[in-house]
N, C-alpha and C positions, 0 to 999 in steps of 0.2 A: 504493500500500500504506500502511495506517495505521501511523504510528510505534509501535513497541513500547516500553512503559515499561521503563526499565532503571535499575539502580543503577550508581554510578560504578565499583565494583569489577568489573563485568561488561563494561566497555567495552574494545575493542581495535580494531585496524585492519581486522578482518573483520566488525565489527558492522554490521548492515544498518540500515534506517530505524528510528529510535529517538527517545525523548524522555527527558530526565532532569529531576528537580526538585531544584534546588540553591540555595544561598544564597551570595552574594558575601561572603567573609570577609576578603579583602585585595585592595585595588586600589592598585598602586604609583603614585607620581608618574611623569610622563614622564621618561625617561632617554635620554641620548645614548650611542650605541655607542662604546666606547673604541677600537675598531679601525676604525670607519668613521663619520666625523663627519656624514655625510649621512643616517644612519639614527637615528631616534628610536624608542623602544619603550616599551611599558607591559605589565606582567604582572598578570593577574587570577587569583585563586585562588577556586575554588568548592568547596562542601562539601555532601554530601547528608545525608539523615536518619540514616544510619549513621555519619557522621563521616568517610567517605572523601572525599579531596580530589583535584581535578584542576585543571590550570592551562590558561590560554590566553595567548598573547602577541600584542598588537596592534602594528602598525608604522605609522609616519608618518601618512598620511591616515586610516587605520582608527581611530586614537586619537580624533580629533575626531568621526568618524562614530558611534562607539559611546559618546561621552561621556555623553549623557543616557539612552541605552538601557540601559546597564549601570551601576548605581549601587551604591556600597558598602553592605553590610548588607541589601540587598534580596534577595528570594527570587524565582526565575524558573523557568519551565518552558522548557527549551531543546530544540528538536526539530531533528533531522537536521544536527547539526554534524558536520564531518569529524573523524575520529579518526586522529591521526598519532603515530608513535613520538616520544617525548621524547628528544632527543639526550642521551647520557650525561653530557656536560660540564655540562648544565644541571640535572641531578638532584643538587642540593646536599645532599639528605637521603636516606638509604637507603630511607626510607618513601615517597618521592615516587612518584606514579603513573608507570608506564613509558610512558603515552600522554598526549597533550595534545589539547585541543579546537582546532579551526580553523573559523572561520565563513565560509561560502560563500553563494552566491545562494539556496540552498534552505533555509538555516538560519532558523528562526523563534525569536525570543526574546520571551517573553511574561511580564510580571510576574504572580506568583501573587496572586490576589484577596485584598485586605486587607493586602498587604505594603507597608510604607512606609519610606522612608529615615529615618535618625535626624535629629532637628531640628538637631543640632549635636554638638560633642564631648561625651562623657560623662566630664567631669572627676571625678577622685576625689582625696581628701586623700592627702598623702604617707604618713601613718601607716596608711592603709587598703590600701596596695599589698602584696599577698602577697609574702613573702620566699622563696617557693618558685618554681621555674622549670620551665616546660614550653615546648616549641618554639613554640607558637602564642599564648602569652600576649602581649597588647598592652594598653597603658594610655594614657589621655588624662590629662595632668597640667597643672594651672595653679598657678603660684607667683610669688613675688616674686624676681626675678633679682638676685643680689647679687655674682656674679663670673662673668667670662668670660676664660678663659686665652688667650694668644696662639696663633695657628695653628701647628701643628707637623705633621710627617709621620712615619709609622711604616711599616716594611716589612711587607708581607704575606708569608705562606709562599712565595708564587710569586716573591718578589723585588722586585716593583713597590711603589712607595710610595703611601700613601693619606693624604689630608688629614684631620686630626682636631683637635678642640678640646673641652675639658671646660667645662661650665657648672654653676653651683651655684644652686639655688633653695630658698626656704624658704616655709613656710605655718604657720598657727596650730595644726595638728594634732600637731606634734612639734617638739622643740628640735633634732633632728638634721637638718642640711641634706641635700638630695638632689643627687647628682651626675648630670648628664645628659651623655653623650658624643655629640657630633655628628660625623657622618662626611661625607666627600666634599663635595658642593655645599652641604649644610646647614652644614658647618663653614666653608666659604669665604664664601659669599654671605650667608646669614642670620646666620651666626656673626659676621661682620665688622660687620653692622648692629647686632647686640646688644652687641658689644664697645664700640661708640661710646656706648651709652646706659645700660649696666648700673649705673653709679655713681649714676644717678637712681632706682634700684630700681624698674624698671617691672614691672607685672603682665604675665606672659607665659604663653601656652598652648603646649603641645606635644601633638600627637596621635600615636597609634599607635606608642608607645615600647615596646621590648622589654626585659625584665629581664635583668640580667647579674650575675655574681659578681665583676666587676671592682671592686677596692677594697672587697671585702666584699659590698656590694650596691649597684647603681646601675642607671640606665636608659640605653638607647642608642637613637639614632634608627634608623629603618628606611627602606626605599625608599618607604614610604607616609606618612612623617611630614610634617606641616605645622607650621610655627611660626606661632602666632597673636600678632601684634603688637597691643597694646591691645585684647584680646578684650572682647566685650560679654557681657551676661547677668548673672543674679543672683549667681552664684558669683564672677565677676570683680569686681562692685561690692562684695561683702562683703569680698573680699580687699583691695581698695583702701582700704576703710574701716579694716580691721585694720592695714594698712601705715601709714596716716596716724596712727593712735593709738599705734603702736609704733615710730616712727621711730628713737628712741634705741637700742632693743634690736636693731633690724635693722642699724643702723650699727655697733654693737659686733660683731655676728656677721660682718658684711662685713669689718671690720678683722681679726677673728680668722682668717677664711678667707684674707685677703690675706697676713697675716703667716706663716701656715703654708705657703702656696703659694710665697712668696718669702722664705725664711728668711735669717737672718744668715749670712754666709760664714764667720765665725769660730765655732769650736766653743765652745758655752756649756754647761756641765754642770749637771745638777740632782741631786737626791738621791732615793733609793728611797722615803723617807718622803713627799716632796713628790709623787712620781709616784703613789704609792698613795692619796694624798688626793684626787686628781682624780675627778670624777663623770662619768658617761656624758653627762649633759646639757650639760656645758661642754667636752667633748672632741670633736675632729674626727677623722675616719678618717685624714686625711693628716698628723696631728701626728707629730712626731719629737722625741725628747729624748735627750741624751747622759748617760750615767752613767759614773763612774770607780769600778770595782769590783775586789774580790779574789774568789778562788774557793778558800777554805781547805779546803773539804770535797770537793774533786774526787775522783771514784772512777772508775777505768778501766773498771769494769763498766757505766758509763753511756755508753760508746761503742758505737754500733750500726752495723754494716756491712750494705749491701745493694746490689743491682744495680738501676739505674733509667735513665730517659730522660736522654740527655746534654743535652737542651734544657730541660725543665721539672723534672726530678729525680724525677718520680713513679716509685714502685717498679715493677719489671717481673719477670715470671716467665721472661724470656728469659735464655739463657746470656750470659756476657760476650762483647762484641764483635758480638753478633747484631744485624743491621739489621732494624727493624720499624716499624710505624705506631703512633704513640702515641695512645691514645683520650682522654687528658686534654688535651694541648695541640693535638691534631688535626693534628700534623705527620707527614708521611710520610718514611720513610728515616732515622729517628733510630737511635741506637746505644745498646745496653745497656752501661753503664759502671759502675765502682765508685762508690758514693755512701756517705756516712756522716752521722750526726748525733751530737751530744754534748749531753747534758742536764747542766746544772751549776747550782749555787746561787751567785748573785751577791750579794756582801755589801759594804756601805759602812758608814760610821759611824752611819747612821740606821736601818738595817734590812736585810732580805734578800728576794730574789725568785728564783724558779726559772725559768730560760730554757732553750731548746733552740737550739743552733747547728747549721745545716745545712751541707752539704759545703764551700762556699767559706769560710765563717766557721769551721767546724770545723777545716779545714786550717790556718787562721791560728792557732787556739788550740793545736792539737797540733804545729804547725810541721812538717807532713809532708803530702804529697799522698795523697788517698784511694786512688788506684791503686797507689801504692807500698806503703801500709799493707795494702791488700787482698792484694797479691802475697806478702807476708811469710809465712813458715811460722809456725805457731801459737806456737812457742817464741820466735821473733824478735819477733813482734808483742807478746807479753806483756812481753818485756824492754823494748821501746821504750816501751810504754804506762806501764810502771813508772817509767821515767826521766821521761817527760812529766808524769806525775802529780806528781812532786816539784817539777818546774820550775814547773808551773802554780800550785801552792799557794803558791809563793814570789814570784809576780809579780802585777802588776795589769794590767788591760786597760780600754780605753774601749769601751763598747757603745752603739749607737744603738737605741732602742726605739720602738715605736709600738703603737697599738691593734690587737688581733686583729680578724679579719673579723666576729666576733660583735657588734661595736659597731653597724655599719650594718645587719646582718641582724636582730639580736634586741635591740639597745640594751643589750647586756651588755658591760661594759668589762673586758677582760683585756689584759695587755701581752705583747708578743712581741719577740724580737730581730730587728732589721732589718739591722744591720751591726756588725762587730767590728773594732776597730783596736788594734794593739799599741803605738802611740805617740800 
């Protein structure tokens, strides 16, 4: 029977002889199973003309067998692949197709006439990376590496730890450096190699990076990312020439990043006037400064109460103590708890600036826990805030400030409160 032409959306485990025309939009690096070290696997994502996606997973010897047959960004006609249900635990996105492809002896994979693989990475300047995010956005970036942080581990929502390290690159398109977060083996293996050489400011390429709102805006490695040491090509040569001509400026930016990443342990204060005089071009997203301020015009009307996630603080429509899944931090089983924020005008001898303190710092400022204040009757709450208002006006606090996310997203410099200390 001649295979019937199908779209991805029409495929299921009851589909008979068929063929689909799809493009390879993602081909991951070979990975080792965390539960069985004898198993290696590789995931490939296909997309049809309507934008519908379907995946396949290759294991062990299959990876080598299909290495040249299925190439990234190529378009293929695939006939008579087996259609199997996708296990729920592998459907990381609600939009993932409920079925996956499996290649058997009757499967035919034929390149579409005229389809050719890309000649190499399609590097784009840092300034040209869109600051909006969709799930499938991927970018190839080449830059001069000026910083690699030590390896660290962070816990996943599942409780297990994952290796991670941040890297910083620059290019001539913008004065704002770009943070690239490397995960897992790219953080350990390639990351350690880069840490050994970054002080020589090497030109380095990164492929298939996904955008993130981490630290305002940054890029993050994926399972398809390759690190290109000493990349070749016209863009790499132009970048090397720019680096040679701007060694002093790059060294200054390196020192600035280094000082911000490894600050003095003693608290050094600055002034509001000096803070406000800084420009976006000479400010880093990770910068922190301490101010010693008064709040002479504090008004209890600027205290706002709400219920929100006990992990990330995002507001919730759930009742107090209700357990739910947070759409913002993606954690399951969070609890709706009392939260609050306080907007106040910070003043020193050089000027003033308006900040907002969120729950943890607002509790320090008001000297009361959010859940206690939330539980008070209206009359008691007003009495307490009246007393707090007088106390705050008569005292000073230290506040640590840093750039808002708008700096790395839109190159707009605004200052926000990061931490508050009463001593």
